[in-house]
Each structure stands twice: as structure tokens, then as C-alpha cells.
C-alpha positions in Angstrom: 56.0 -47.6 59.8 54.7 -44.1 59.1 52.9 -43.6 55.8 53.5 -40.3 53.9 51.2 -37.4 53.5 49.0 -36.6 50.5 47.6 -33.4 49.1 43.9 -33.6 48.3 42.5 -32.4 45.0 40.7 -29.0 45.0 37.0 -29.2 46.0 34.3 -26.5 45.9 33.3 -25.0 49.2 29.6 -26.0 50.0 29.0 -22.4 51.2 30.5 -20.1 48.6 31.8 -22.5 45.9 35.4 -21.2 46.2 37.9 -24.0 45.6 39.4 -25.5 48.8 42.9 -26.5 48.0 46.2 -27.3 49.7 44.6 -29.7 52.2 47.3 -32.2 53.3 46.3 -35.5 55.1 48.3 -38.3 56.5 47.7 -41.5 54.5 47.4 -43.5 57.7 44.6 -41.2 59.0 42.5 -42.1 55.9 43.5 -45.7 55.4 43.1 -46.6 59.1 39.9 -44.7 59.6 37.1 -46.7 61.2 34.6 -45.0 58.9 34.8 -44.5 55.1 34.8 -41.9 53.8 36.9 -40.3 56.5 36.1 -36.8 57.8 38.8 -34.2 57.2 38.3 -30.7 58.6 39.3 -27.9 56.2 38.8 -24.1 55.6 38.0 -22.5 52.3 39.8 -19.3 51.1 36.9 -17.3 52.4 37.3 -18.8 55.9 34.3 -21.1 55.9 34.9 -24.2 58.1 34.0 -27.4 56.2 34.2 -31.1 56.6 35.6 -33.0 53.6 34.6 -36.6 53.2 37.6 -38.5 51.8 37.5 -42.1 50.6 40.3 -44.7 50.8 41.5 -43.6 47.3 42.0 -40.1 48.7 39.2 -38.6 46.6 36.9 -36.0 48.2 33.4 -37.5 47.9 31.5 -34.6 49.5 31.8 -31.6 51.7 29.5 -29.9 54.2 29.8 -26.7 56.2 30.7 -27.0 59.9 28.9 -24.7 62.3 31.0 -23.2 65.1 29.0 -23.1 68.3 30.8 -19.8 69.2 29.4 -18.0 66.2 25.8 -17.0 65.5 23.4 -19.8 64.9 21.1 -20.6 62.0 18.1 -18.8 63.4 20.1 -15.5 63.8 21.5 -15.9 60.3 18.0 -16.4 58.9 16.7 -13.4 60.7 19.5 -11.2 59.3 18.8 -12.6 55.8 15.1 -11.8 56.0 15.8 -8.4 57.4 18.0 -7.6 54.4 15.3 -8.5 51.8 
């Protein structure tokens, strides 16, 4: 038996605070996850990749940015930030 899908409530992006909305998850992915809260990848409207932590009641408990290894790293970002001061 396949369980239906659910749309998660909006949650602020941990990078820019824009609301992440329209994220759809399969109920079975959350309910049968070996860890709780389950990790759900998402993207905010400003294209930041984030991990949403979703509990068994389908509530987003937290979010954190995901770092893409193909993009610049934290050190390079820090250098650019300091250079712009």
C-alpha cells in the first residue's frame, strides 16, 4: 500500500529568511524513516539549498543550509565578505 503525499507548511530559509513553500513529501518517506526527524532536501525561492528536518507529524522542526561541494567554500565566502567591508 502506497501512502499519499503531503505538502509541508512554509518555513523560513536559514540563509535569507525567505519562506520555503510548496515542498511535497511522500508520507511513507517520513513515517518509515529510520531517523526522526527525517531530512528533506529543499530549495528556497532565492535558490539556497537547505535541509528541512520533518517530524512524524509532518512539522518542520528545523532547517539548515546545505553546502554544495561544487560551489565556493566557506573560506572563500569569508574572504569575499571581509574584502567588501
